[in-house]
C-alpha positions in Angstrom: 116.4 128.1 68.5 115.4 124.6 69.4 116.3 123.3 72.8 117.1 119.6 73.4 116.1 117.5 76.4 119.0 116.4 78.5 119.0 113.6 80.9 120.1 110.1 81.6 119.0 107.6 79.0 119.6 103.9 78.5 120.7 101.6 81.3 122.3 104.3 83.4 119.1 105.1 85.4 118.4 101.4 86.3 119.9 98.9 88.7 121.3 95.5 87.7 118.8 92.7 87.1 117.7 90.7 90.1 119.6 87.4 90.3 118.0 84.9 92.7 117.7 81.1 92.6 115.7 79.1 95.0 115.6 75.2 95.1 113.5 72.7 96.9 114.2 69.0 97.4 111.4 66.8 98.5 110.9 63.1 99.3 107.7 61.2 99.9 107.4 58.4 102.5 104.4 56.1 103.0 103.5 54.3 106.2 100.2 52.5 105.6 97.6 55.2 104.9 99.9 58.0 106.2 102.1 60.0 103.9 105.0 62.1 105.1 106.8 64.5 102.8 110.2 65.7 103.9 111.4 69.0 102.3 114.7 70.9 102.2 114.6 74.4 100.7 117.5 76.7 99.8 116.7 80.4 99.1 119.0 82.8 97.3 121.7 80.1 96.5 124.1 82.6 94.9 123.8 85.0 98.0 122.9 88.0 95.7 122.5 91.3 97.4 120.5 93.2 94.8 119.0 96.6 95.7 115.2 96.4 96.1 114.3 100.0 97.0 116.3 103.2 97.0 115.7 106.8 97.9 114.7 108.8 94.8 114.2 112.1 96.5 117.0 114.6 95.7 119.2 115.4 98.7 122.0 113.9 100.8 120.4 110.4 100.7 119.8 110.4 96.9 120.1 106.8 95.4 120.9 105.4 98.9 119.6 101.8 99.1 116.9 101.3 101.7 116.1 97.6 101.0 118.5 94.9 100.0 117.7 91.2 99.1 117.9 88.9 102.1 121.0 86.6 102.3 121.1 82.8 101.8 118.5 80.9 103.8 118.1 77.1 104.4 114.8 75.6 105.6 113.8 72.1 106.6 110.1 71.0 106.7 107.7 68.2 106.7 104.1 67.7 105.6 102.0 64.8 107.1 98.8 63.6 105.3 96.6 61.1 107.1 
C-alpha cells in the first residue's frame, strides 16, 4: 500500500509579498563653484507592516512575527560640493 505525503502546499505556507515604496525628491542649486543638493526622502509611503521574520520552531510561539517592517519615515538632507 502506497502512502502519500501530506503537508501544506501552494501559497498557504508563505506570507504576503512585501509592498514598500520609497521616493526621493532632489533639487540642485549652484552658487559660483559651490553646488548644494537639497533632498527630501519618504520611506514606506503606503505604511505597510509586512512580516520580515517569524518563529518557525514548533511550540507556543509558532508563526509569531519577530520582525515587522518599519513604519513611514520622512528625511530631509543636503549635500554640499565645493
